[in-house]
C-alpha positions in Angstrom: 0.2 -0.2 0.3 2.7 2.3 0.5 4.5 2.1 -2.4 1.4 2.3 -4.5 0.9 5.4 -2.5 4.5 6.5 -3.5 4.1 5.6 -7.1 1.1 7.7 -7.3 3.0 10.6 -5.7 5.7 10.6 -8.5 3.3 10.2 -11.3 2.0 13.6 -10.3 5.1 15.3 -10.2 5.7 14.2 -14.0 3.8 16.6 -16.6 1.5 14.9 -19.1 2.9 15.5 -22.4 0.0 15.7 -24.1 -0.5 19.5 -23.4 3.4 20.1 -24.2 2.5 18.2 -27.3 -0.4 19.8 -28.2 0.9 23.5 -27.1 3.8 22.7 -29.8 1.7 21.7 -32.7 -0.5 24.4 -32.4 2.2 26.9 -32.3 3.9 25.5 -35.8 0.5 25.1 -37.7 -0.2 28.6 -36.3 3.1 29.5 -38.1 2.9 27.8 -41.2 -1.1 28.9 -41.7 0.6 32.7 -41.5 3.1 32.3 -43.8 1.0 31.0 -46.3 -1.2 33.5 -46.0 1.2 36.0 -47.0 3.4 33.2 -49.8 0.0 31.8 -51.0 -1.3 35.5 -52.1 2.2 36.8 -52.8 2.1 33.4 -55.3 -1.2 33.5 -57.0 -2.6 30.5 -54.9 -5.6 32.4 -54.1 -6.9 36.1 -53.4 -5.6 38.4 -50.9 -8.7 38.4 -48.9 -8.1 34.5 -48.7 -5.1 35.2 -47.3 -6.4 37.6 -44.6 -8.8 35.0 -43.5 -5.7 33.0 -43.0 -3.9 35.2 -41.1 -7.1 35.4 -38.8 -7.3 31.1 -38.6 -3.4 31.8 -37.6 -3.7 34.2 -35.2 -6.3 32.0 -33.2 -4.7 29.1 -33.6 -0.9 31.1 -31.9 -3.8 31.8 -29.3 -4.6 28.2 -28.3 -1.1 27.6 -28.6 -0.5 30.0 -26.3 -3.1 29.1 -24.1 -1.9 25.0 -23.9 1.4 26.6 -23.4 0.9 27.9 -20.6 -1.0 24.7 -19.1 1.8 23.1 -20.0 4.4 25.1 -18.2 2.4 24.9 -14.8 2.4 21.3 -15.0 6.3 21.2 -16.1 7.0 23.2 -13.4 4.8 21.4 -10.9 6.8 18.5 -11.9 10.5 19.9 -11.9 10.8 19.1 -15.1 13.2 21.7 -16.6 13.5 20.5 -20.8 9.4 20.5 -20.3 9.1 23.8 -19.2 11.8 25.4 -21.8 9.4 23.6 -24.5 6.9 24.9 -23.2 7.9 28.4 -23.4 8.8 28.1 -26.8 5.5 27.0 -27.4 4.0 30.0 -25.6 6.5 32.5 -27.3 5.1 31.3 -30.8 1.8 31.0 -29.5 1.8 35.0 -28.8 3.9 36.3 -31.4 1.5 34.6 -34.0 -1.1 35.9 -32.6 0.1 39.3 -31.6 1.6 39.8 -35.1 -2.4 39.8 -36.6 -3.7 41.8 -34.1 -1.5 44.6 -34.2 -2.1 44.8 -37.6 -5.9 44.7 -37.3 -5.6 47.3 -34.6 -3.7 49.8 -36.7 -6.0 48.9 -39.4 -8.8 49.9 -37.3 -7.2 53.2 -35.9 -5.7 55.0 -39.3 -8.1 55.7 -41.9 -9.2 53.6 -44.7 -7.5 55.3 -47.0 -4.8 53.6 -49.9 -3.4 57.1 -52.1 -1.1 59.3 -50.1 0.4 62.4 -51.3 2.8 65.0 -49.7 0.7 67.6 -51.9 -2.9 66.9 -51.5 -4.2 70.0 -53.3 -2.3 69.2 -56.5 -1.0 66.2 -55.8 1.4 64.2 -58.5 -0.4 62.8 -61.5 0.8 59.2 -63.0 1.9 59.0 -66.6 4.0 56.0 -67.7 2.2 54.1 -65.0 -1.0 54.0 -65.9 -0.7 51.1 -68.7 0.8 49.0 -65.5 -2.3 49.8 -63.5 -4.9 49.0 -66.2 -7.7 46.7 -64.6 -6.5 47.5 -60.8 -9.3 47.7 -58.4 -8.0 51.6 -57.2 -8.0 54.5 -59.0 -4.9 56.6 -60.5 -6.8 59.1 -59.9 -6.5 61.5 -56.7 -10.1 60.7 -54.4 -9.9 64.7 -53.2 -11.1 66.8 -50.5 -12.2 63.9 -48.3 -9.2 61.6 -48.9 -6.9 65.1 -48.5 -8.8 65.6 -45.3 -7.8 62.0 -43.5 -4.7 62.3 -44.1 -4.4 65.1 -43.1 -5.3 64.1 -39.2 -3.4 61.1 -39.6 -0.4 62.2 -41.4 0.4 65.4 -40.6 4.1 65.4 -41.1 4.1 64.5 -44.6 4.5 68.0 -46.6 6.4 69.1 -49.8 9.8 68.7 -49.1 12.0 71.9 -50.0 15.8 71.6 -51.2 18.2 73.9 -51.5 19.6 72.8 -54.9 18.4 73.7 -58.4 15.9 71.1 -59.4 18.6 69.4 -62.1 20.7 68.1 -58.9 17.8 67.4 -56.8 16.1 64.9 -59.5 19.7 63.0 -59.8 19.3 62.7 -55.9 15.9 61.6 -55.9 16.0 58.6 -59.1 19.2 57.5 -56.8 17.4 57.5 -53.4 14.7 55.7 -55.2 16.9 53.3 -56.3 18.3 53.1 -53.2 14.8 52.2 -51.8 15.1 49.0 -53.9 12.0 50.4 -56.0 11.5 49.1 -59.5 12.2 52.9 -61.9 9.2 52.8 -64.4 10.3 56.3 -65.9 12.5 59.4 -65.1 11.8 62.2 -67.0 14.1 65.0 -66.1 12.9 67.4 -68.0 9.7 67.0 -66.5 10.8 66.4 -63.1 9.4 63.1 -62.7 10.0 60.3 -61.5 7.9 57.0 -61.9 8.4 53.2 -59.8 6.6 50.6 -58.5 7.5 48.8 -54.9 6.4 45.4 -53.6 5.9 44.6 -50.2 7.5 42.0 -48.8 4.7 39.6 -46.9 1.9 40.0 -49.6 3.6 41.0 -52.3 1.3 43.9 -53.0 2.5 46.2 -55.6 2.4 50.0 -55.2 3.5 52.6 -57.5 5.5 55.9 -56.6 5.5 59.5 -58.6 8.1 61.8 -57.5 7.3 65.5 -58.6 10.8 67.9 -58.3 9.4 71.2 -59.2 12.0 74.5 -59.7 11.4 77.2 -56.9 13.7 80.0 -57.7 17.0 78.6 -56.7 15.7 75.7 -54.9 13.5 72.8 -55.2 10.0 71.4 -54.1 10.1 67.6 -54.1 6.6 65.7 -53.7 6.2 62.1 -53.6 2.9 60.0 -53.9 2.5 56.5 -53.0 -1.0 54.4 -54.2 -1.7 50.8 -53.7 -3.3 49.0 -56.5 -5.5 46.7 -54.0 -7.5 47.1 -50.7 -9.4 49.9 -49.4 -6.9 50.6 -46.8 -3.1 50.5 -46.8 -2.9 50.2 -43.3 -0.3 53.1 -43.5 2.0 51.4 -45.4 2.0 54.2 -48.3 3.1 56.6 -45.5 5.7 55.0 -43.8 7.0 54.1 -47.5 6.8 58.0 -48.3 7.7 59.0 -44.6 11.4 56.8 -45.5 12.1 57.8 -49.0 12.2 61.6 -47.8 14.2 60.9 -44.9 16.7 59.3 -46.8 16.6 62.4 -49.6 16.6 64.5 -46.5 19.9 63.0 -45.2 21.8 64.1 -48.9 20.7 67.5 -48.5 19.7 70.4 -45.2 16.0 70.6 -46.1 13.2 72.7 -44.8 9.3 72.0 -45.1 7.1 74.5 -46.7 
């Protein structure tokens, strides 16, 4: 009887592997589903909205992995099993990460306005020319949306303004083109006589193609640089175009000592 009691006590100290295995499996599935959401959309295996649905399923799977792994951690701590604790912690970390990434994306989308056309000049935004044939059939138009879009942009991204460079347009154009190439954009057109640069940029995860037009205009001995970035698909860009313009202007400004208008 005493031996049976000791055996039961020892068994209670050993964490059941079911929670550990289940948490790890759910974490792996969550990573695969979330990765596939973007990769499949990028490769054209399914519509990007299907990819968004994958994100949702992956997020819930990640949350389940985190909860189950937390239960495994508690059992492993009670059973004093260091290896099991480490494995369960890994499952918890992966679960939290795979849940928080889509969640953060969703919260950002809810916080920002549902717009996809961003320009440093919302009164007379730079128009597209060479890129127009490439946008044929795109759900989003190339024509600027007007005052309503401008008002939403001003509220969400008040820092995006025309860049004023203390150099003549020819020099500003060369630096602007070099900076666009440094950004990794695909240059579609570069017309020095018109002060116009057009390019495309592809997002890393889902492979969305966005279009950019840069306008360099003379202002005495200085140059005015305006940038416009527009998504081809999607009502909201989740701040992608604004971040792209901001990064570009920051790199370009690093080559000069600019002021903002």
